[in-house]
C-alpha angles and dihedrals in degrees: 000000000000123000089248094054091046090053090052091051093047094050103039094112091050091050091053092050091051092048089051090055089056094045091054090066109090095217097171107168095193090061113075090198089067096067093116091050089051090054090046092054091049089049091051091055092046089054091049092050094044088056088064095061093232122176092253136010117174142159117222116202117219133182084269128022127348124268116219114214130184137163142186112183112167096155134076095186106040133081122276117224120201108205113206128192141142131235098194119096141200121264114273094230129166088041094175089070093060116101090206132024108285095225098040105077114227129188115218127162091348094308130113109225116203141107107274094019091125102008097080123305096073095045096043091047091061089073094049089054092044091057089046090056090064099041098044091051092053095251126137115242108257091225139015114275133199127180128208113179118177136191102211108061093112090057097047101274094266094175101037098075093053087048091053092049093048096045104038093134093049091050097042109140145144097243144351120240116207131177105188101109138077134259116240092251145335109304088000108107118202139175118224110225098173135044131183122239126234143226113185119195141177127210124200121188116192126190127158121014092252141013109284136208104262092214095051098039104021110118093021103062126046114254110226091206091056091048092049091052091049092050093049092047090058095053093081133025127228091272092058094253113146111239100205108123110246094011095123097037095106099033112123108221118238112259124227088253090053092051093046090052090054091048091056094057114103099248123158109198094188091053089046090056092044092052091053094041093233128136097214142009128234136196146114110341117247098032135092123244093257092048092049094047099047114016108031127071119254142189122210138169108236097184139357130187145160140130124014116348104157128101118302129008133311117173098221135151101211123233092218144004132201140196136185116215130189127196119198111212136202132219115305094022110119110218093210092050090048090049091055092047090050092049093049093048096047091049090050090055095052118102119226090248091080140036116240125198122188121193131185113225105182142315147173144204126264118248139205124190122216107255090215092061110124092224090062091050092051090048092051091051092049090053091049093049093052102033094035088224129102111257119239126218116227144161120239131214096221127090133239099173093187090069090071089045092053088055094045098043104029098026095228138123123244126226111213102204102172123184098184132091132231086242091064091098094229112186087016137087115283096027108185145179128201116251087214092055093045087057094042090046091060091049092047092050091051092047091050091055090049094051099042099083091057093049091048094055 
């Protein structure tokens, strides 16, 4: 075992304690009242990186939340890896569904329970500790390393793209390393080579100028909640096909090779249903579950509200109703074009008895990494060396819009080396991350940095 790997084994308890300190910070980017916590989380990472005696550690202020940057580049003739992660987290709502406090990390059955444990504090922190394992043992880093850690990923990274464009020389690299995805299964490492894009929308339907008594006005005045439900119901047909005109125009069909690759993945549909406690699955007709969930576009309501929703009854005809809708996109679909098509179609479905407003929140392009890229091959070997299992390559249904921006602005591929699982309940109550995979993630990251020079030659 190498000195680096021994150091990781000897310090695994310390690494967990430090991660817990980070997880205790409620750095929720969607909540403007959490600005101080956001700054505290950024400051914690700056302190961690400063402790490594890197060449540069700096905080860049933005119109939103700070970006933490660091670099250590001792080589002129070896690859440079830009490590990306985010320290902001999703809200913990609904908190009553958490078994333990969301911002007080708890270990239970080998899992760390806390908001941000998997998405993305725990996963991103593996790379900080991997770099530490070289420096604290007196070894020179095998490659050049740069860090960029942001606090706005959960709100669409509005200030990161301008930062990339303004600092292209500073961020110049040969690849981006990201751990913000899931492995294909427990003890089955995988590298994600494709991500879907995203268009995130909000619909507001407004009727009368105030909430009305449903007995007095029902049947005479249009109910915005009813209209909203009718609009949503018309967005897809019974076969799961999205009904927005032009939505599929730029979708590249799956090839036979693509479909064969999906068919070879070890996926147990019955176990999948059992895990979710559902009797049956549903999606676009003509495609398998894996194809629908990772390589076909989708449209889903993420939230819907209006009228009286508290305990008991209140016979009210609501003045307005709202819904948030996300569309996952595939390569060649433009999120801004899709947003406009969505807006036009929803407005066309609205009767003249209500006023409908459609707003685009944020979005991003899909991305696919070349499977022949040497960084992917080094990543797969690192996984195999640590997990003692051959790594799979898969596409994932989630979105990391910045991956496409790294390719567009910096001209480099991204390696999505996730250590989480789809069962980690990210964005949900009881988010968790395996202690074992936190530890193995650090070791895999360190091994990847060791292997990379040989794969680059």
